[in-house]
N, C-alpha and C positions, 0 to 999 in steps of 0.2 A: 348486759350486766357487766361483763368483763371490761368493756370499753369505758363505762362510767366509773368503774373502780380505778382503772388506769388513769383516768382524768384526775381523780382525787389524788392519786399517787404523784402524778406529774406536776400537780399544783402545789405539792409540798404539804398537803394536809394530812396524809397518812403515810405510814411506812410499813413495809412488809418485814415481819420479824418472826423468829421462832418463839411461839407462845404455847406453853403446855396446856393440855386440856384442863388441868386443875385450876388454872387461872379463869377459865370459862366458868367452871363449876363454882369457884369462890365468889365470883361476881354475881352469878345467878342466886346463890344462897343469900348473899347480902341484899340483893334486890327484894327477895321475899321477906327478909327481916325488915327492910325499910318499909314495906307495906304494913307489917305488924306495928311498927313504931308509928307510922302515919295514923293508922286506925286508933291506936291507943291514945293519941293526942287530939282527937277530934274535939273533945270538950275542954281540953286544957289550953291548947295553943293552936289556933287555926293556921297561923303562918308556919309554924314548925311542922304541922301535919301536912300542909301543902308541899313544903320543901321536901319532906321525906317521900311523898308520892312522886315528886319529880326525880329525886335521887334514885328511886326504884327503877324508873324508866331509863335514866341515864346509865345505871349499872348494867341493866339487861342489854341495853344498846351496845355498851362496851363489851359485854360478854359475846355478843353477836360478832363484833369486829374481831375479837380475840379468836373466836371459832374459825374465822377465815384467815387468821395469822396476820392481822393488821392492827395497828395502834394509831390513834389520832396524835398528831404532832403540831407544834406551832400554836398560833393564836386560834381562837374560836373552836376549841376542841369539842365543846358541847354541840355546836352547830354541825360539826363534821360527823359526830356520832349519829345525829339525826339524818344527815344526808346519806350516810352509809346504810343505815337501817332502811331508809326509803328505797335504796337501790336493791338491797337483798330481799326485802319482804314484798316489794312490788305494789301494784295498784290495789290489791285486795286490802291492804293495810293503810292506804293513803289517808283515810279519815283519822285513824289513830296516830299516825305520824304527824299530821297537821296539829292534833291536840298536844302532842309531845312538844312541838315547836312553840305553840301558843303558850304552853306552861313554862317553857324556857324563858320566853320574853317577859311573862308576868313575874316570874321568880326574880329575874334580873331587876325588874322595876322595883319590887318591894325590898330587894336586898341592897341594891346600889343607888337607885335614883330617888325613891320615895319611901324610906323606912317608915313604918307605921301605917302604911296603906292596909286597909282591911280586906281580908279574904272572906267572902260571904259563905254562909253555910251551904248554899246551893253550889257555888263554885268549888268548894272543898269536896263535896260528895262527887261531883262530876269528875274532878281531877283524880280522886282516889279510884273511881271506877275505871277511868281510862288507863290509869297506871296499872291497875290489877290486870286488866284485859291485855295490855301490851306485854307485861312481864310474863303472863301465862302463855301467850302466843309465841313469844320469843323462846321461852323454855321448851315448848312443844316442838318448835321448829328445830332447835338444837338437838333435842333428844332424838327426833326422827332422823336427823342427818349425821349423827355421830358415826364415825368409822367403826367403832366397836359394835354398834348395833348392826351394821351391814355384814360384819364378819360372822357374827353368831347365827 
């Protein structure tokens, strides 16, 4: 794991920084709020709902990076967050990480390449469920590994 993180650092994709635990908590809280916004928009705007499911995953992934005192830098930051999450969470989460990356690509497609592309109801529900599962798992991982928890 350390070797793979070092590779990201040496590639100029991440930087080690002092990041306070409140930044982790703020990103996780926002990720859960993004899930609420996503769910609230199911019937109003599928594209917005999908986007918020993706943002929930992204913010929880950033929280995970911040937990390890890293920040994505340079180009392709969303991709870097996904790579970092894959390293930290490991093979048990490979399916969710794959869905996270697939959602990134689809979101880019309807945001930048083909505005107006339709998000199906099935795709919307699958993306929401994947986002919820990833956010909850990252939250559990962080809570389980917080230094404060180990001290008490």
